[in-house]
N, C-alpha and C positions, 0 to 999 in steps of 0.2 A: 447775973443776967447778959450782959452786956458780952462776958466771955461766953455765956451761953449760944448766946442769939451770933457769936463769931463760929463757935466752932462748923456747921455744915461744911465749907470747907474742905476738914481733913478726909473725909471721908472720898472726896475726888482728888486726893494724893494715892491713898488707897487703888482708887481703881485706876488714874493714870500709870501705878507701880507695877499694877499685874497688868497690863497692855503687854502686845508685843512687842519689837521692834520695828514692825513694818509701821510705813508712813499713814496705810488707813485707817487701820487701828487708833493713830497717837490722834490724827485729828476728828476721830468720833468720840474719845475722851473729852478733847478739848471744848468739843461745842457741847457735852451733859455738862463742863464746868460753868460755862457761858449762861447758858441755861439757866443753873442756880441761881445764880450770884443776881441775875435778871428778874427772878421770882423774887430773893431778897431783898432789895432796891425797892422794888415797887410796893409789897408793904409794907416795908417805911416810910413810903410817901405819902399810902393811901392813909395812914394814921396818925401823921405828923398834929394834925389838929387837935389830937387826946391828949390827956394828961398822961404825965412821963410813966406812971406805976401801969394806966392799960397799956401803953405803946410798947412798955415794957411786957408785959404779959402778953399781949397778943402776938409783938418778936418771938417770943418765949415758943408763943404754939408755932406761929410762923415757919419759926427755925425748926421745929421739933420736926414739924410735917414734912421741912424742905430736908431736915434732914434724912427723913424715912424715905422721901421720894426720889433722894439723890441714889441712897443706900440701894432702893430698886431698882432703880436705873443704871447703878452700877453694875450689880450682878446680873443683867439683861444684856447690857455690852459685852460682858466677862465673856458671856456662853457664845455673845454673838461674834465677837474677835475671836474667841478659841475655835469655833465652825468656820470664820475665814481664814486662820491660822491654819485650819488644817485641810482644807482645797488650793489654799498656796501650797502646801505642801507635797498635796497630790499632782498639783500642776506643776507644781517647778519636777517630780519626779517624773513624769509622763513624759514632761519636757525634754528633757535628760534621757529617757528611754528613747525618746524619738530621733533624740539628736544622735542617741549610741545605735538605732539601728539603722538611720540614714548615713553615718558613715561607712556603714557594713554594703548594703546593694550596690552601689557602684562597682565596689568588687565583683561582688554575685555575680554584675550584670555584665560587664567587661570577662568576666570569664564564661556566663551564657553566653554572650553574642559570640566570643571565639569560637563557639561547641559548634555553634550553628553554622557559622562560616567554614568550619572543617567540613561538617557535616553536608551541607551543601556543596562544596568543591568535590568531597570525595563523591558523592550522588552524580553531580555533573562529570568528572571522568569517567566514571564506570559507565554512566552513558555512554559515550562518548567512545569510551574505549570497547562496549557492547555493541557499538554500532560499526567501528572502522574494524573490530573482531569478524562482524558480519559480511561487511563490506568483502575485506579480504579474504574472506571463506571463498563464497559467491564468486568472487574474483579470480580464486583458483580452481574454483572447479572447471575452467574454460580451458579447452584443449585446441592450442594453436595449429594450424597446418600448414607449417612453414614449407614442408615439401611441394604444395602446390602452388607458390606463390614463387618460388625458386624456376617451377617447371613453365609458370605462364609468362615469367621474364624473356626467357629463352626463346619462346615464340611470340614476344610482343608485337612484332612488325605483320604476323598473320592475324591480328588482332583487331575488331572492326573498332570503330575512333566512334566514342561516346558523341550523342548529337543532341540530345536535352542534359546540361550539365548537372541541374539540379534533381531531374527526377533518380532515382535507383534502381536498380534492376537486382534482386536478389536472389540465386539460386538455392532452392531448397532441397536436398535431398535428405530421403526416408532410407536407409541402410536393412540392406536384409541379413547383415551381417549376424551369425549365434553368437561371436563372440563378444566378451565384455560379462558382466555381474550381470546377472538376473536373465539374460537373453536364450541362454541355453536351453529353456523347457518350450521353445517356440518351433524348436527342429534341429538337425544335425546340421554342424559347424563348415564340412565338407573342405576339413584342412584351412581351417580361417580365408577359404574364398566369400567375397560379397558382391552385391550386383543390388542397382537402387531398385529400391521396389517399390517406391515412389519420387517424382523427380518433378517441381512446379517450379518454376520460371514466376517470380514476384515482382509486380514493376511499382511500383510507388510514383505516383504524379508530383512532377513538380510541384504544384501547389500543395500536395495532399488533400487533396480534396477527394481522393477516388486509387483504388488501389485495387489492381488485376491480376489474378492467380491463374495463370495458365497451363495445366497441366500436359505432360509429355509420355504419350504412352510407353509402356517401357517394349511393346514389341514392334514400335514402330521400327522401320527400314531405314536404316541411317548411315552416311559416310562418317566411318568412326577414323579419324589420323590417327598418326605412329605414336605413340605413347610412351612415357618410361615406364614401367613396373616398379612397383615394391621393393623388387630382388636388385634392381639396377639394369632390368635388361630391359631394350624395347621393342617395342609390336610393331609390325607394319601397318600402313593405313588397310581399311578393307570396309565391305558396305555388309554390316550387321543391324543385329536388330540391339536398340539404342542402350537395352540396360546393362550390354556388355562392357560397354567403355566405362563404368567405374571397375568394371572388374578387372582391366587392362590397367588403369592407368592414375583411377582413383577419382581424386574431386575435381581435377586437373584436368584431364581428357575426358569429365564428363564437359567441365565446361567449355574446353576447345570444341566438344562436339555440338554443344547447345549453341553458340556461337556462328559455327561453320553454316548449321542447319537456320537458323532464323535473321543472323544478321545483326542479332544486337547484342549489348556490350554487356557482360555481367559483371557488373562493380563488386559483390560479396555473394558468399556462399556460406549455409551452414546446413551440417551435416548430423543427423538428429535419428539414435538407433531406436530399439522397442522400446526398453525400459524408461527412457527418455517419454516418449509419447503419452506413457500409460502413468507414470509421474504425473505429468502436468495436467494430466483430466482428474485425478484423484487431487490435484490441490487445489483444482476447484470443486471440487463436493462434484464430479461426474458430467454429464451433458447428457440431457434427454432426447429420446427417440420416440417417433412411432413404427410400430410396425404390424403389417395386415395379417399376417400369418407366423408361427412358432418358424424360430432359426435354431438348428442343433448341425453344427458344422463341427465335426471331431478333430479335423485336420486344423483348424484356426481356435479348437479347445476355445466352443460358443456354443453355448445354449440358453435359447430366451423363449421368452412367452412371448404372444401379439401382444397389442395395444401400447399404449403410450408408458413409457417407463425411463428412471434414471441409467445410465451405466454408469459402472464403473471403470476404472483405469483397465483394467484386464479385459471386460469384459468391452471397452470401446476399438482396444486394439485389433484384439477378435473380429467385432464386426466392420472395422475400414477394412480387415484383411482379408476376409470370406470370402471366398468362390465357389464353392460346391456343397454348402446347405441352403445356401442364399440367394435368390433370386433364379436366371438364368445358368447361372455361372459363368458370364459375360465377364471381362477387364473391363468394356465400357461401364456395365452395373457398377462394380466393382471402384471406378474413380469417380463415377458420379456420388456414391457414397462419402467418400474421403472427403471430396470438395467441400458436401451439405454437414458433415460432420465440422470440417476447420470453420468453416461460418458460422455452425451454431455454437462450438466454442469461444471463437472468437467473440460473438455477439453477448456471450456469459461474462464473460474476463471484462468486456469495455462495460455493460450495463449494471453490472456488479460491483463496478465503482472498483475492482482489484486493484488500476496503475496509479489510483490516489490513497491508498491503503496501504503502507506498508506493513501492520499485520497480516494480512490478506497477499500483501505482495511478495512477501520473503518466499513461501513456502512453493508460488510459482516459480519464482527466479530460480531458486536452491534443484527445483526439477529439472528447469531448462538447462541450468549452467551446467550438471553433473554428468549430463547426456549427451550434448554437443560438440562439433569440433568446428573451428570458423577459422576466417582466415585473420590477419593480423589488423583490418581495418572495425572488427568486430570482437577480437579477444578480450575484452575491459567490459566488467558489469556496467559503466558508464556508456560504453557505446550501444549496447544490450538495450540499456532502458532509452536514450534520446531514440535509437530505432523507435521502441514501441511507444513513445510518447509524444512523436511523428506520427504516428497512427491513429493516437487517441480519437483527434476531431474528424476523424474522416466516418460519415455517416456510414451505419449498417448498411444500408440500403447500397451505397457505390462501392463496397467491398464483393465483386463479383469473382466467379468462379466459372470457367469452362476449359476445356480441353482443345487442342489443336486441332484443326479439321482434318480427317485422316477417313482411308476407304480401305477394306480388304487391299492386301499386295495383291497383284495379278499374279505371284509364282505362288505365293503358298496362301490359302484363306488365310492362315491361323495367324498370320503376320498382318501389320497394316502400311500403309502408305499415304503421303500427304497428298491432299487436293490441292494442287499446287496453287491455284487462282487464289481462294480463299484464305490460304493459310499464309500466302504472301502479304495480302492485303493485310492481312491480321498482325504477321509480322511487323511490317513497314508504320502500323497505326503506332503501336506499343512503342518500338524505335522511335520513333519523332515525338510521342508523348502526345496524342491526340486522342479522343475518346473513345471508348471501344463499344460501341451499344449492342447491348446484352437482352435476349429477348430470357426473361425467366419463364422456365417450365416447371411445373409440380413436379413433386417428389414421384420418380415412378414406383409402379406396382414392383414388390423385389419377387410376385407370382408370375409376370409378364415377360415377356423379351423387351429387349431394349428399345427406346422410342428412338425416331430417326429425329436427327437435328438438320439446323437449318443448313450444313455446310458439308458433314459428312459422317458416320459411324463405322465404327468396325467391333469387332468382336473379338476377346484376347485370348491368347495363349500361353500356357505358362511356361515355365521359363524347362521344364523337365518333362519325361515323359508322364510321370504320375501324372501331372495337371493334365494330361489330356486334352483334347482339340474342345472347345466350346460350341454353343450353336452356332446354326449357320445365320449372320447377320440379319437382317428384313432389307427391302431393297434401297439404295442410296438414292436422293433426290439428285444427286448430282453424275453427269455421265460419265461412262469409263475412260474419256479423252483427258478427265481430268478440269474440264470447263465446267465457272459457277454458274447454279441453276437461275433463271433470269429472275426481276427483283425490280417491284417497283420502289423501294426504300432508294433512296441519295446517297447513304450511309450503309458499308457493310454493314450486315446482321449476325450475331451469332446465339447460340444457344447456351443456356449456363443457369447459375443459382445466384443470387446474393443471402449474404451474411442474414437479412432482416428476416428471407423466410425462414428460418432456422429445419431444424428436421421434422415437423409436424405439417409442412407447408403452411 
């Protein structure tokens, strides 16, 4: 019986042997042994007063119970230990997998970062390369007039001295040459001869708060100095209509004629042809005009309905050149249309944010640069962009247009001459960079005769017999002597328009 009472510890040995080597399981088995021994000791102490046989029987029963309990606890512990071992093995395997995965990503991550860096570099270089290509393309579009600079240097001593150094005077010349791509459809080339179809002296105030564009009629009778022709020969000085100067000696001869006429130093010049004007209008998606009657001018390739409409580049070119199928056929109305159209074009470029949007600015620059010839001071894209940028802040109502004061030429009413007093006052204010007060007028009716301006006006005549004389002008307010009309205004006033008015009043 005593041996029987001592047998219960043996199952714990089996339970201990069946445990895994892991420390947590050993601890649980040891706890089970201590629990069984404590139960045995408590049973012996509780029955110590009984006789030996009762104690032995009770001890045997308790031992048997303890053995059974120990055996049950041992089986449960074995299951728990096996489950714990499985979890531990799984955790170990997971940790090993995580370690393996953790060992790979740094290499992959570094490789991915390298590809991102390479891709970003390629994108940046590609954008920079595309930008540089576009810049170089636009820059190379521009033609530089080196011959004009050489001719002007020859006659430097005869040129006016600049007065307002920060102001700029730019001569804009619209050539009527049919030479060049896309210009042949506008008429016969006549062996490459060309005259200035439109000439505007653009004065930019030193503070860039205003801009004044003064048109010079092509039929104005002026003194043209002796000039060097494109073939190297020289022409003699003569008194002739203004647009012959461009035919005699190109831009240089025109500049010298303007400087002699006005006393204003010309800082830069830009010559633009027909296709350039057309492409520029198309680049801004057209310009809106209003017509009070239909227009049909076969010579200008123009046919338009009446009313408000948006003109394409080709339509716009015909519109500003038309003389026979619109209005009274006078050069006065033609110049007025040109001025108002340029004002509307400037307003659209400025109001639509073209100058601040590279995507919209590029086609405009491409159209302009492909068809212009400039002096060396404006023959780069950066120079032109700086010029455009300097005008970005000019209010549209301060971009003013007017025509030099003139009247019918005494010896030929189909030509013009200056109204000297009014013209000299205008030239002086531009030369000294003083404000020019312009009284704006409503767009003239294309069906009526030209309205009188405050200084003078005239009809325009054509360059060839086919153009024919225009209608007789209405009475000029200036007297035949050229004296200015009395005015209560302390400042000389001139009629014209501004960019804010647009083409529809």
